[in-house]
C-alpha positions as CSV (number, residue, x, y, z in Angstrom):
1,M,15.2,11.6,112.6
2,Q,12.9,14.5,113.3
3,T,14.0,17.7,114.9
4,I,12.3,20.3,117.0
5,T,13.2,23.9,116.5
6,V,12.3,26.4,119.2
7,K,12.3,30.1,118.6
8,Y,11.8,33.1,120.9
9,L,8.9,35.4,119.9
10,A,9.3,38.9,121.2
11,E,6.5,40.8,122.9
12,T,4.1,42.7,120.6
13,E,1.4,45.3,121.2
14,T,-1.1,42.5,121.7
15,L,0.9,39.4,122.8
16,N,3.4,38.8,125.6
17,A,6.7,37.2,124.9
18,R,6.5,33.5,124.1
19,Y,8.4,30.4,122.7
20,K,7.3,28.5,119.6
21,A,8.4,24.9,119.1
22,T,8.0,23.4,115.6
23,H,8.4,19.8,114.4
24,S,10.4,19.4,111.2
25,G,8.4,16.5,109.7
26,V,4.7,16.8,109.4
27,F,4.2,20.4,110.3
28,R,3.1,20.8,113.9
29,S,3.9,23.5,116.4
30,I,3.0,24.7,119.8
31,T,3.5,28.1,121.4
32,I,3.8,28.7,125.1
33,P,4.1,31.9,127.1
34,T,7.4,32.9,128.7
35,D,7.7,31.6,132.2
36,Y,9.6,34.3,134.0
37,S,9.9,32.2,137.2
38,L,12.5,30.0,135.4
39,S,16.1,30.7,136.2
40,N,17.1,31.5,132.6
41,S,15.8,31.7,129.1
42,D,17.3,28.4,128.1
43,E,14.8,26.7,130.4
44,N,11.9,28.2,128.4
45,Y,13.3,26.6,125.2
46,V,13.4,23.2,126.9
47,V,9.9,23.6,128.3
48,A,8.6,24.5,124.8
49,A,10.4,21.5,123.2
50,K,9.1,19.1,125.9
51,A,5.5,20.4,125.4
52,L,5.7,19.6,121.7
53,V,7.2,16.2,122.4
54,D,4.4,15.4,124.8
55,A,1.8,16.7,122.3
56,L,3.3,14.4,119.6
57,G,3.3,11.4,122.0
58,W,7.1,10.9,121.5
59,E,9.3,9.2,124.1
60,G,13.0,9.3,124.9
61,E,15.7,11.6,125.9
62,Y,16.4,14.7,123.9
63,I,19.5,16.8,123.5
64,G,19.7,20.3,122.2
65,G,21.9,23.2,121.2
66,H,21.8,26.8,120.2
67,T,21.4,28.0,116.7
68,K,21.2,31.5,115.2
69,E,17.4,31.4,115.4
70,G,17.0,29.7,118.8
71,M,17.6,26.1,119.8
72,V,17.2,22.7,118.1
73,F,16.5,19.4,119.8
74,V,16.9,15.8,118.6
75,N,16.3,12.4,120.2
76,A,19.5,11.3,121.9
77,A,19.3,7.8,120.5
78,P,21.7,8.1,117.6
79,L,20.6,7.2,114.1
80,Y,23.8,8.6,112.7
81,S,26.9,9.6,114.7
82,F,30.5,10.5,114.3
83,T,33.5,11.3,116.4
84,S,35.9,14.1,115.5
85,N,39.5,13.9,116.7
86,H,40.6,17.2,115.2
87,G,44.2,18.0,116.1
88,E,45.1,14.4,117.0
89,S,47.7,12.6,114.8
């Protein structure tokens, strides 16, 4: 299963703030400008991931979560899965 990692790239002297989505398999990435009209920064991560999925021609539903570096997304159709019942006897 391939992953998409999205990172926030801060504004520099020559570039505005942007989001970079990178595919974990065959290296491919896409960078989009920050859309300040969105209600929160999480939406910019989703837009960047979707832009890369569309560019790769992938289909399906994707789920994501936060990491130390940004967000990571995977296809929701499970290849591997597990259930944790921590605390249950």
